[in-house]
DSSP file (Angstrom, degrees, kcal/mol; ACC not computed):
  #  RESIDUE AA STRUCTURE BP1 BP2  ACC     N-H-->O    O-->H-N    N-H-->O    O-->H-N    TCO  KAPPA ALPHA  PHI   PSI    X-CA   Y-CA   Z-CA
    1    1 A X              0   0    0      0, 0.0     2,-0.1     0, 0.0     0, 0.0   0.000 360.0 360.0 360.0 131.5  -77.2  -46.6  111.9
    2    2 A X        -     0   0    0      1,-0.1     2,-0.2     3,-0.0     3,-0.0  -0.471 360.0-130.8 -74.9 146.5  -76.0  -44.3  114.7
    3    3 A X        -     0   0    0     -2,-0.1     2,-0.2     1,-0.1    -1,-0.1  -0.612  31.3 -91.9 -93.2 158.3  -75.0  -40.8  113.8
    4    4 A X        -     0   0    0     -2,-0.2    -1,-0.1     1,-0.1     0, 0.0  -0.519  52.0-115.6 -65.2 129.9  -71.8  -39.1  114.9
    5    5 A X        -     0   0    0     -2,-0.2    86,-3.1    85,-0.1    87,-0.3  -0.246  24.3-112.6 -67.3 158.0  -72.6  -37.2  118.1
    6    6 A X  B >   -A   90   0A   0     84,-0.3     3,-1.8    85,-0.1     4,-0.4  -0.597  26.1-113.8 -85.5 152.8  -72.4  -33.5  118.3
    7    7 A X  G >> S+     0   0    0     82,-3.1     3,-1.5     1,-0.3     4,-1.4   0.815 113.3  67.3 -57.9 -30.6  -69.7  -31.9  120.5
    8    8 A X  G 34 S+     0   0    0     79,-1.5    -1,-0.3     1,-0.3    80,-0.1   0.777  94.0  58.5 -62.8 -24.6  -72.5  -30.6  122.8
    9    9 A X  G <4 S+     0   0    0     -3,-1.8    -1,-0.3    78,-0.2    -2,-0.2   0.619 118.5  27.6 -81.2 -11.1  -73.4  -34.1  123.9
   10   10 A X  T <4 S+     0   0    0     -3,-1.5    -2,-0.2    -4,-0.4    -1,-0.2   0.416  97.0 102.3-129.0  -1.5  -69.9  -34.9  125.2
   11   11 A X  S  < S-     0   0    0     -4,-1.4     2,-0.8   107,-0.1   107,-0.2  -0.240  79.3-104.6 -77.2 170.0  -68.4  -31.5  126.3
   12   12 A X  E     -B  117   0B   0    105,-3.2   105,-2.1    -2,-0.0     3,-0.3  -0.888  44.9-145.4 -92.3 111.0  -68.1  -30.2  129.8
   13   13 A X  E     +B  116   0B   0     -2,-0.8   103,-0.3   103,-0.2   102,-0.1  -0.354  68.1  14.5 -79.5 160.4  -70.8  -27.6  130.0
   14   14 A X  S    S-     0   0    0    101,-1.9    -1,-0.2     1,-0.1   102,-0.2   0.905  85.0-163.4  48.4  57.9  -70.7  -24.4  132.0
   15   15 A X        -     0   0    0     -3,-0.3     2,-0.1     1,-0.1    -1,-0.1  -0.264  23.4-101.7 -71.2 156.8  -66.9  -24.4  132.6
   16   16 A X        -     0   0    0     22,-0.2    24,-0.9    18,-0.1     2,-0.3  -0.483  46.2-171.0 -66.6 147.9  -65.1  -22.3  135.1
   17   17 A X  E     -e   40   0C   0     22,-0.2     2,-0.3    -2,-0.1    24,-0.2  -0.895  12.3-144.5-138.0 169.8  -63.5  -19.3  133.5
   18   18 A X  E     -e   41   0C   0     22,-2.4    24,-2.5    -2,-0.3     2,-0.2  -0.982  23.6-107.0-138.9 148.6  -61.1  -16.6  134.6
   19   19 A X  E >   -e   42   0C   0     -2,-0.3     3,-1.8    22,-0.2    55,-0.3  -0.463  27.8-122.4 -75.1 146.0  -60.6  -13.0  133.8
   20   20 A X  T 3  S+     0   0    0     22,-2.7    55,-1.8     1,-0.3    56,-0.2   0.749 111.9  50.7 -59.4 -27.2  -57.8  -11.9  131.6
   21   21 A X  T 3  S+     0   0    0     21,-0.2    -1,-0.3    53,-0.2    22,-0.1   0.421  84.4 112.2 -94.6   0.8  -56.4   -9.6  134.3
   22   22 A X  S <  S-     0   0    0     -3,-1.8    52,-2.8     1,-0.1    53,-0.3  -0.328  76.6-101.7 -66.8 156.7  -56.5  -12.2  137.1
   23   23 A X  B  >  -H   73   0D   0     50,-0.2     4,-1.7     1,-0.1    50,-0.3  -0.438  20.9-120.4 -76.3 155.5  -53.1  -13.3  138.4
   24   24 A X  H  > S+     0   0    0     48,-2.9     4,-2.6    45,-0.6    46,-0.2   0.850 116.1  60.9 -61.6 -34.2  -51.7  -16.6  137.3
   25   25 A X  H  > S+     0   0    0     44,-2.3     4,-2.3    47,-0.4    -1,-0.2   0.905 103.0  49.7 -59.8 -41.8  -51.7  -17.6  141.0
   26   26 A X  H  > S+     0   0    0     43,-0.3     4,-2.4     2,-0.2    -1,-0.2   0.898 110.1  51.1 -63.5 -39.8  -55.5  -17.1  141.0
   27   27 A X  H  X S+     0   0    0     -4,-1.7     4,-2.5     2,-0.2    -2,-0.2   0.919 109.7  49.5 -63.1 -44.0  -55.7  -19.3  137.9
   28   28 A X  H  X S+     0   0    0     -4,-2.6     4,-2.5     1,-0.2    -2,-0.2   0.920 111.8  48.4 -61.7 -44.7  -53.6  -22.1  139.5
   29   29 A X  H  X S+     0   0    0     -4,-2.3     4,-2.6     1,-0.2    -1,-0.2   0.903 111.7  49.5 -63.5 -41.2  -55.8  -22.0  142.7
   30   30 A X  H  X S+     0   0    0     -4,-2.4     4,-1.9     2,-0.2    -2,-0.2   0.912 112.0  48.7 -64.3 -42.8  -59.0  -22.2  140.6
   31   31 A X  H  X>S+     0   0    0     -4,-2.5     5,-2.0     1,-0.2     4,-0.8   0.921 114.4  45.3 -62.8 -44.4  -57.7  -25.1  138.6
   32   32 A X  H ><5S+     0   0    0     -4,-2.5     3,-0.5     3,-0.2    -2,-0.2   0.917 111.3  52.0 -66.8 -43.2  -56.6  -27.0  141.7
   33   33 A X  H 3<5S+     0   0    0     -4,-2.6    -1,-0.2     1,-0.2    -2,-0.2   0.881 121.4  32.2 -61.3 -39.0  -59.8  -26.3  143.6
   34   34 A X  H 3<5S-     0   0    0     -4,-1.9    -1,-0.2    -5,-0.2    -2,-0.2   0.365 106.2-123.1-103.5   4.9  -62.0  -27.6  140.8
   35   35 A X  T <<5 +     0   0    0     -4,-0.8     2,-0.3    -3,-0.5    -3,-0.2   0.922  64.5 134.7  54.8  51.2  -59.6  -30.3  139.5
   36   36 A X      < -     0   0    0     -5,-2.0    -1,-0.2    -6,-0.1    -2,-0.1  -0.881  47.1-159.0-124.6 159.2  -59.4  -28.9  136.0
   37   37 A X  S    S+     0   0    0     -2,-0.3    16,-2.1     1,-0.1     2,-0.4   0.459  75.4  55.0-114.5  -5.6  -56.5  -28.2  133.7
   38   38 A X  E     - F   0  52C   0     14,-0.2     2,-0.4    15,-0.1    14,-0.2  -0.993  56.6-173.9-134.3 136.1  -58.0  -25.7  131.3
   39   39 A X  E     - F   0  51C   0     12,-3.0    12,-2.5    -2,-0.4   -22,-0.2  -0.988  23.8-130.7-129.3 124.5  -59.7  -22.4  131.9
   40   40 A X  E     -eF  17  50C   0    -24,-0.9   -22,-2.4    -2,-0.4     2,-0.5  -0.463  27.6-135.6 -62.8 145.2  -61.5  -20.2  129.3
   41   41 A X  E     -eF  18  49C   0      8,-2.9     7,-3.5   -24,-0.2     8,-1.3  -0.914  24.9-175.6-110.5 131.0  -60.2  -16.6  129.6
   42   42 A X  E     -eF  19  47C   0    -24,-2.5   -22,-2.7    -2,-0.5     2,-0.4  -0.847  18.4-162.1-124.3 159.5  -62.7  -13.8  129.4
   43   43 A X  E >  S- F   0  46C   0      3,-2.3     3,-1.8    -2,-0.3   -24,-0.0  -0.926  85.5 -16.3-140.7 114.6  -62.6  -10.0  129.4
   44   44 A X  T 3  S-     0   0    0     -2,-0.4     3,-0.1     1,-0.3   -25,-0.0   0.846 129.4 -54.0  59.2  33.5  -65.8   -8.2  130.3
   45   45 A X  T 3  S+     0   0    0      1,-0.3     2,-0.4    68,-0.0    -1,-0.3   0.364 113.4 120.8  83.2  -5.4  -67.7  -11.4  129.7
   46   46 A X  E <  S-F   43   0C   0     -3,-1.8    -3,-2.3    67,-0.1    -1,-0.3  -0.782  70.0-113.3 -96.3 134.8  -66.2  -11.8  126.2
   47   47 A X  E     +F   42   0C   0     -2,-0.4    -5,-0.2    65,-0.3     3,-0.1  -0.465  40.4 166.5 -67.6 127.5  -64.3  -14.9  125.4
   48   48 A X  E     -     0   0C   0     -7,-3.5     2,-0.3     1,-0.3    34,-0.2   0.597  52.8 -67.9-118.3 -19.2  -60.6  -14.1  124.7
   49   49 A X  E     -F   41   0C   0     -8,-1.3    -8,-2.9    32,-0.1     2,-0.3  -0.988  52.2 -74.6 161.8-154.7  -58.8  -17.5  124.8
   50   50 A X  E     -FG  40  79C   0     29,-2.0    29,-3.6    -2,-0.3     2,-0.4  -0.991  22.6-160.8-143.4 145.2  -57.7  -20.4  127.0
   51   51 A X  E     -F   39   0C   0    -12,-2.5   -12,-3.0    -2,-0.3     2,-0.3  -0.994  13.7-168.8-126.7 139.0  -55.1  -20.9  129.7
   52   52 A X  E  >  -F   38   0C   0     -2,-0.4     4,-2.0    25,-0.3   -14,-0.2  -0.797  37.9-111.1-120.5 163.9  -53.9  -24.4  130.7
   53   53 A X  H  > S+     0   0    0    -16,-2.1     4,-2.5    -2,-0.3     5,-0.2   0.855 120.9  55.6 -60.1 -33.4  -51.9  -25.7  133.6
   54   54 A X  H  > S+     0   0    0    -17,-0.3     4,-2.6     2,-0.2    -1,-0.2   0.912 104.0  52.1 -66.3 -42.7  -49.2  -26.5  130.9
   55   55 A X  H  > S+     0   0    0      1,-0.2     4,-1.6     2,-0.2    -1,-0.2   0.913 112.4  46.7 -57.2 -42.8  -49.1  -22.9  129.7
   56   56 A X  H  X S+     0   0    0     -4,-2.0     4,-2.9     2,-0.2     5,-0.3   0.914 111.0  50.7 -68.1 -42.9  -48.6  -21.7  133.2
   57   57 A X  H  X S+     0   0    0     -4,-2.5     4,-2.2     1,-0.2    -2,-0.2   0.892 109.1  52.0 -62.5 -39.0  -45.9  -24.3  133.9
   58   58 A X  H  < S+     0   0    0     -4,-2.6    -1,-0.2     1,-0.2    -2,-0.2   0.870 115.1  42.4 -64.6 -35.2  -44.0  -23.3  130.8
   59   59 A X  H  < S+     0   0    0     -4,-1.6    -2,-0.2    -5,-0.2    -1,-0.2   0.902 125.1  31.7 -77.2 -42.1  -44.1  -19.7  131.8
   60   60 A X  H  <>S-     0   0    0     -4,-2.9     6,-1.6     1,-0.2     5,-0.7   0.596 107.7-118.7 -95.7 -12.0  -43.3  -20.1  135.5
   61   61 A X  T ><5 -     0   0    0     -4,-2.2     3,-1.7    -5,-0.3    -1,-0.2  -0.130  42.8 -63.1  89.6 166.0  -41.0  -23.2  135.4
   62   62 A X  T 3 5S+     0   0    0      1,-0.3    -1,-0.2     2,-0.1    -4,-0.1   0.745 135.9  44.9 -63.2 -25.5  -41.5  -26.5  137.0
   63   63 A X  T 3 5S-     0   0    0     -3,-0.2    -1,-0.3    -6,-0.1    -2,-0.1   0.334 104.5-125.1-101.2   8.4  -41.4  -25.2  140.6
   64   64 A X  T < 5S+     0   0    0     -3,-1.7     5,-0.4    -7,-0.2    -3,-0.2   0.832  75.0 122.8  55.5  35.6  -43.7  -22.2  139.8
   65   65 A X      < +     0   0    0     -5,-0.7     2,-0.4     1,-0.3    -4,-0.1   0.762  44.0  77.5-101.4 -28.5  -41.0  -19.9  141.2
   66   66 A X  S    S+     0   0    0     -6,-1.6    -1,-0.3     2,-0.1     2,-0.2  -0.991  94.3  18.6-144.1 130.9  -40.1  -17.4  138.5
   67   67 A X  S    S-     0   0    0     -2,-0.4     2,-0.2    -3,-0.1     5,-0.1   0.686 105.8 -95.9 -70.8 174.3  -41.5  -15.0  137.7
   68   68 A X    >>  -     0   0    0      1,-0.2     3,-1.6    -2,-0.2     4,-1.4  -0.399  29.4-146.4 -60.6 118.9  -43.7  -14.5  140.7
   69   69 A X  T 34 S+     0   0    0     -5,-0.4   -44,-2.3     1,-0.3   -45,-0.6   0.683  96.7  59.0 -64.9 -17.6  -47.1  -16.1  139.9
   70   70 A X  T 34 S+     0   0    0    -46,-0.2    -1,-0.3     1,-0.2    -2,-0.1   0.689 109.5  43.3 -82.1 -17.9  -49.0  -13.5  141.9
   71   71 A X  T <4 S+     0   0    0     -3,-1.6     2,-0.3   -48,-0.1    -2,-0.2   0.701  96.7  84.8 -97.9 -23.1  -47.6  -10.7  139.7
   72   72 A X  S  < S-     0   0    0     -4,-1.4   -48,-2.9    -5,-0.1   -47,-0.4  -0.647  73.4-137.6 -83.9 135.4  -48.0  -12.3  136.3
   73   73 A X  B >>  -H   23   0D   0     -2,-0.3     3,-1.7   -50,-0.3     4,-0.6  -0.581  19.2-116.7 -93.0 154.8  -51.4  -11.9  134.7
   74   74 A X  H >> S+     0   0    0    -52,-2.8     4,-2.2   -55,-0.3     3,-1.3   0.844 112.2  69.2 -55.8 -35.9  -53.4  -14.6  132.9
   75   75 A X  H 34 S+     0   0    0    -55,-1.8    -1,-0.3   -53,-0.3   -54,-0.1   0.779  97.0  53.4 -55.8 -26.9  -53.1  -12.5  129.7
   76   76 A X  H <4 S+     0   0    0     -3,-1.7    -1,-0.3   -56,-0.2    -2,-0.2   0.711 116.9  34.7 -82.2 -21.2  -49.4  -13.3  129.6
   77   77 A X  H << S+     0   0    0     -3,-1.3   -25,-0.3    -4,-0.6    -2,-0.2   0.635  96.4 101.3-105.6 -18.7  -49.8  -17.1  129.8
   78   78 A X  S  < S-     0   0    0     -4,-2.2     2,-0.6   -27,-0.1   -27,-0.2  -0.160  70.9-121.6 -72.7 160.9  -53.0  -17.7  127.8
   79   79 A X  B     -G   50   0C   0    -29,-3.6   -29,-2.0     1,-0.1     3,-0.5  -0.918  22.2-170.3 -99.1 118.0  -53.4  -18.9  124.2
   80   80 A X  S    S+     0   0    0     -2,-0.6     2,-0.7     1,-0.2    -1,-0.1   0.799  78.7  60.0 -80.9 -29.3  -55.2  -16.2  122.3
   81   81 A X  S    S+     0   0    0    -31,-0.1    -1,-0.2   -32,-0.0   -32,-0.1  -0.314  74.8 163.6 -96.5  50.4  -55.8  -18.3  119.2
   82   82 A X        -     0   0    0     -2,-0.7     2,-0.4    -3,-0.5    24,-0.1  -0.356  45.6-106.6 -67.5 147.7  -57.8  -21.1  120.8
   83   83 A X        -     0   0    0     22,-0.3    24,-2.6    -2,-0.0     2,-0.4  -0.641  40.8-168.0 -77.3 129.6  -59.8  -23.4  118.6
   84   84 A X  E     +c  107   0B   0     -2,-0.4     2,-0.3    22,-0.2    24,-0.2  -0.969   9.1 177.8-124.3 133.8  -63.5  -22.6  118.9
   85   85 A X  E     -c  108   0B   0     22,-2.4    24,-2.7    -2,-0.4     2,-0.2  -0.916  29.5-110.4-129.7 159.7  -66.4  -24.6  117.6
   86   86 A X  E >   -c  109   0B   0     -2,-0.3     3,-2.0    22,-0.2   -79,-0.2  -0.530  32.8-110.0 -84.2 155.1  -70.2  -24.3  117.8
   87   87 A X  T 3  S+     0   0    0     22,-1.9   -79,-1.5     1,-0.3   -78,-0.2   0.805 116.6  58.6 -50.6 -33.7  -72.3  -26.6  120.0
   88   88 A X  T 3  S+     0   0    0    -81,-0.1     2,-0.3   -82,-0.1    -1,-0.3   0.311  76.8 120.3 -86.7   9.6  -73.8  -28.1  116.8
   89   89 A X    <   -     0   0    0     -3,-2.0   -82,-3.1     1,-0.1   -81,-0.2  -0.583  69.9-114.9 -75.8 131.2  -70.4  -29.3  115.4
   90   90 A X  B  >  -A    6   0A   0     -2,-0.3     4,-0.9   -84,-0.2   -84,-0.3  -0.350  21.4-125.4 -62.5 147.8  -70.1  -33.0  114.8
   91   91 A X  H  > S+     0   0    0    -86,-3.1     4,-2.8     1,-0.2     5,-0.3   0.836  97.5  69.7 -66.1 -36.5  -67.5  -34.7  117.1
   92   92 A X  H  > S+     0   0    0    -87,-0.3     4,-2.4     1,-0.2    -1,-0.2   0.912 101.5  42.7 -56.4 -51.0  -65.5  -36.4  114.4
   93   93 A X  H  > S+     0   0    0     -3,-0.2     4,-2.3     1,-0.2    -1,-0.2   0.830 113.5  54.5 -66.8 -27.3  -63.9  -33.2  112.8
   94   94 A X  H  X S+     0   0    0     -4,-0.9     4,-2.5    -3,-0.2    -2,-0.2   0.945 110.8  44.7 -66.1 -48.3  -63.3  -31.8  116.3
   95   95 A X  H  X S+     0   0    0     -4,-2.8     4,-2.5     1,-0.2    -2,-0.2   0.910 113.4  50.5 -61.9 -42.9  -61.4  -35.0  117.3
   96   96 A X  H  X S+     0   0    0     -4,-2.4     4,-2.8    -5,-0.3     5,-0.2   0.922 111.5  47.7 -62.0 -44.5  -59.5  -35.0  114.1
   97   97 A X  H  X S+     0   0    0     -4,-2.3     4,-2.1     1,-0.2    -2,-0.2   0.916 111.6  50.4 -63.6 -43.4  -58.5  -31.3  114.5
   98   98 A X  H  X>S+     0   0    0     -4,-2.5     5,-2.4     1,-0.2     4,-0.5   0.916 113.9  45.0 -61.2 -42.7  -57.4  -31.9  118.1
   99   99 A X  H ><5S+     0   0    0     -4,-2.5     3,-0.7     3,-0.2    -2,-0.2   0.933 113.4  49.0 -67.0 -46.3  -55.3  -34.8  117.1
  100  100 A X  H 3<5S+     0   0    0     -4,-2.8    -1,-0.2     1,-0.2    -2,-0.2   0.843 122.0  34.3 -63.3 -33.9  -53.7  -33.1  114.0
  101  101 A X  H 3<5S-     0   0    0     -4,-2.1    -1,-0.2    -5,-0.2    -2,-0.2   0.334 106.8-123.0-105.0   5.5  -52.8  -30.0  116.0
  102  102 A X  T <<5 +     0   0    0     -3,-0.7     2,-0.4    -4,-0.5    -3,-0.2   0.916  49.8 169.0  53.2  50.2  -52.1  -31.8  119.3
  103  103 A X      < -     0   0    0     -5,-2.4    -1,-0.2    -6,-0.2     3,-0.1  -0.745  33.0-161.3 -95.3 139.7  -54.6  -29.8  121.3
  104  104 A X  S    S+     0   0    0     -2,-0.4    16,-2.1     1,-0.2     2,-0.3   0.598  75.2   4.9 -91.3 -13.9  -55.7  -30.8  124.8
  105  105 A X  E     - D   0 119B   0     14,-0.2   -22,-0.3    15,-0.1     2,-0.3  -0.992  55.8-157.4-163.0 159.7  -58.9  -28.7  124.7
  106  106 A X  E     - D   0 118B   0     12,-2.1    12,-2.2    -2,-0.3     2,-0.4  -0.958  26.3-115.7-137.5 158.4  -61.2  -26.6  122.6
  107  107 A X  E     -cD  84 117B   0    -24,-2.6   -22,-2.4    -2,-0.3     2,-0.5  -0.753  22.9-153.1 -94.6 141.9  -63.8  -24.0  123.4
  108  108 A X  E     -cD  85 116B   0      8,-2.8     7,-3.2    -2,-0.4     8,-2.0  -0.965  16.4-174.3-118.5 129.7  -67.4  -24.6  122.6
  109  109 A X  E     -cD  86 114B   0    -24,-2.7   -22,-1.9    -2,-0.5     2,-0.4  -0.810  21.7-152.8-122.6 161.3  -69.7  -21.7  122.0
  110  110 A X  E >  S- D   0 113B   0      3,-2.6     3,-1.8    -2,-0.3   -24,-0.0  -0.972  89.5 -16.8-131.6 117.0  -73.4  -21.0  121.4
  111  111 A X  T 3  S-     0   0    0     -2,-0.4     3,-0.1     1,-0.3    -1,-0.1   0.878 130.4 -52.7  52.3  41.7  -74.2  -17.9  119.4
  112  112 A X  T 3  S+     0   0    0      1,-0.2     2,-0.3   -66,-0.0   -65,-0.3   0.410 116.2 112.3  80.5  -1.7  -70.6  -16.7  120.2
  113  113 A X  E <  S- D   0 110B   0     -3,-1.8    -3,-2.6   -67,-0.1    -1,-0.2  -0.824  79.2 -95.2-106.6 144.8  -70.9  -17.1  123.9
  114  114 A X  E     + D   0 109B   0     -2,-0.3    -5,-0.3    -5,-0.2     3,-0.1  -0.337  49.3 160.1 -58.0 126.4  -69.0  -19.7  126.0
  115  115 A X  E     -     0   0B   0     -7,-3.2  -101,-1.9     1,-0.4     2,-0.3   0.592  58.7 -34.2-119.8 -26.5  -71.1  -22.8  126.4
  116  116 A X  E     -BD  13 108B   0     -8,-2.0    -8,-2.8  -103,-0.3    -1,-0.4  -0.986  48.4-109.5-176.6 179.9  -68.5  -25.5  127.3
  117  117 A X  E     -BD  12 107B   0   -105,-2.1  -105,-3.2    -2,-0.3     2,-0.5  -0.993  17.3-154.8-131.1 138.2  -65.0  -26.9  127.0
  118  118 A X  E     + D   0 106B   0    -12,-2.2   -12,-2.1    -2,-0.4     2,-0.2  -0.975  24.4 178.9-115.0 120.6  -64.2  -30.2  125.2
  119  119 A X  E  >  - D   0 105B   0     -2,-0.5     4,-2.1   -14,-0.2   -14,-0.2  -0.645  46.4-102.6-117.0 171.0  -61.0  -31.7  126.5
  120  120 A X  H  > S+     0   0    0    -16,-2.1     4,-2.4     1,-0.2     5,-0.2   0.819 123.4  58.0 -61.9 -29.9  -58.9  -34.8  125.9
  121  121 A X  H  > S+     0   0    0    -17,-0.3     4,-2.4     2,-0.2    -1,-0.2   0.914 105.4  48.8 -65.2 -42.7  -60.4  -36.2  129.1
  122  122 A X  H  > S+     0   0    0      2,-0.2     4,-2.4     1,-0.2    -2,-0.2   0.902 110.7  51.9 -61.0 -40.3  -63.9  -35.8  127.6
  123  123 A X  H  X S+     0   0    0     -4,-2.1     4,-2.5     2,-0.2    -2,-0.2   0.913 109.8  48.3 -63.9 -43.0  -62.7  -37.5  124.4
  124  124 A X  H  X S+     0   0    0     -4,-2.4     4,-2.5     2,-0.2    -1,-0.2   0.912 111.6  49.7 -63.7 -42.2  -61.3  -40.5  126.5
  125  125 A X  H  X S+     0   0    0     -4,-2.4     4,-2.1     2,-0.2    -2,-0.2   0.920 112.3  48.2 -61.6 -43.5  -64.6  -40.8  128.4
  126  126 A X  H  X S+     0   0    0     -4,-2.4     4,-2.2     1,-0.2    -2,-0.2   0.910 112.4  48.1 -63.6 -43.6  -66.6  -40.7  125.1
  127  127 A X  H  X S+     0   0    0     -4,-2.5     4,-2.7     2,-0.2    -2,-0.2   0.885 109.2  53.2 -67.5 -38.0  -64.3  -43.3  123.5
  128  128 A X  H  X S+     0   0    0     -4,-2.5     4,-2.4     2,-0.2    -1,-0.2   0.917 110.3  48.1 -61.3 -42.8  -64.5  -45.6  126.6
  129  129 A X  H  X S+     0   0    0     -4,-2.1     4,-2.0     2,-0.2    -2,-0.2   0.909 110.7  51.9 -62.1 -41.9  -68.4  -45.4  126.4
  130  130 A X  H  X S+     0   0    0     -4,-2.2     4,-1.4     1,-0.2    -2,-0.2   0.928 111.5  46.0 -60.2 -47.4  -68.2  -46.2  122.7
  131  131 A X  H  X S+     0   0    0     -4,-2.7     4,-2.3     1,-0.2     3,-0.2   0.901 109.8  54.1 -64.2 -41.0  -66.0  -49.2  123.3
  132  132 A X  H  < S+     0   0    0     -4,-2.4    -1,-0.2     1,-0.2    -2,-0.2   0.871 109.7  48.2 -62.1 -37.2  -68.2  -50.4  126.1
  133  133 A X  H  < S+     0   0    0     -4,-2.0    -1,-0.2     1,-0.2    -2,-0.2   0.808 121.3  34.9 -70.2 -30.1  -71.3  -50.3  123.8
  134  134 A X  H  < S+     0   0    0     -4,-1.4     2,-0.4    -3,-0.2    -2,-0.2   0.597 115.4  45.5-106.8 -13.7  -69.6  -52.1  121.0
  135  135 A X  S  < S-     0   0    0     -4,-2.3    -1,-0.1    -5,-0.1     2,-0.1  -0.992  77.4-119.5-135.7 138.9  -67.3  -54.7  122.5
  136  136 A X        -     0   0    0     -2,-0.4     3,-0.1     1,-0.1     5,-0.1  -0.426  40.7-100.1 -71.5 150.3  -67.9  -57.2  125.4
  137  137 A X    >   -     0   0    0      1,-0.1     3,-2.0    -5,-0.1    -1,-0.1  -0.308  56.7 -76.1 -63.3 156.1  -65.6  -56.8  128.4
  138  138 A X  T 3  S+     0   0    0      1,-0.3    -1,-0.1     2,-0.1    -3,-0.0  -0.263 121.9  27.0 -54.6 137.3  -62.7  -59.3  128.5
  139  139 A X  T 3  S+     0   0    0     -3,-0.1    -1,-0.3     3,-0.0    -2,-0.1   0.290 102.7  84.3  92.2  -8.4  -63.8  -62.8  129.5
  140  140 A X    <   +     0   0    0     -3,-2.0    -2,-0.1     2,-0.1    -3,-0.1   0.138  57.5 134.2-109.8  18.6  -67.4  -62.3  128.2
  141  141 A X        -     0   0    0      1,-0.1     2,-0.2    -5,-0.1    -6,-0.0  -0.368  64.1-105.8 -68.4 146.3  -66.6  -63.2  124.6
  142  142 A X              0   0    0      1,-0.1    -1,-0.1    -2,-0.1    -2,-0.1  -0.503 360.0 360.0 -70.6 141.0  -69.0  -65.6  122.9
  143  143 A X              0   0    0     -2,-0.2    -1,-0.1    -3,-0.1    -2,-0.1   0.472 360.0 360.0 -77.3 360.0  -67.5  -69.1  122.5
């Protein structure tokens, strides 16, 4: 019988992060350049929270016009109470917590230091792999 995987086996390791005093404009550029929607926020190397493209859109509006994204700091858009789990946490309670609280991402740490991010995209990739292992593709069913 297979065991439930640990979050470390399906997370995105070594994520890009941004400083709490960076401008929201810098965060948007970093997200676009690396095609990510979530950035861990740090201050002096210490994990402080998470900022997402959605957080920024809610703050600046759909056209990113107001307030000026170059003047607003990441600290104003970030979520300070981000959900954090250790690398050794089994995936099932992480997925359940994300679903119950409608979270798009969580932070993953090792000994209190940022180790990765687990996002809904990671969850979809993991579930697709799970289905592929357990079910034949359409048209390959046994007669």
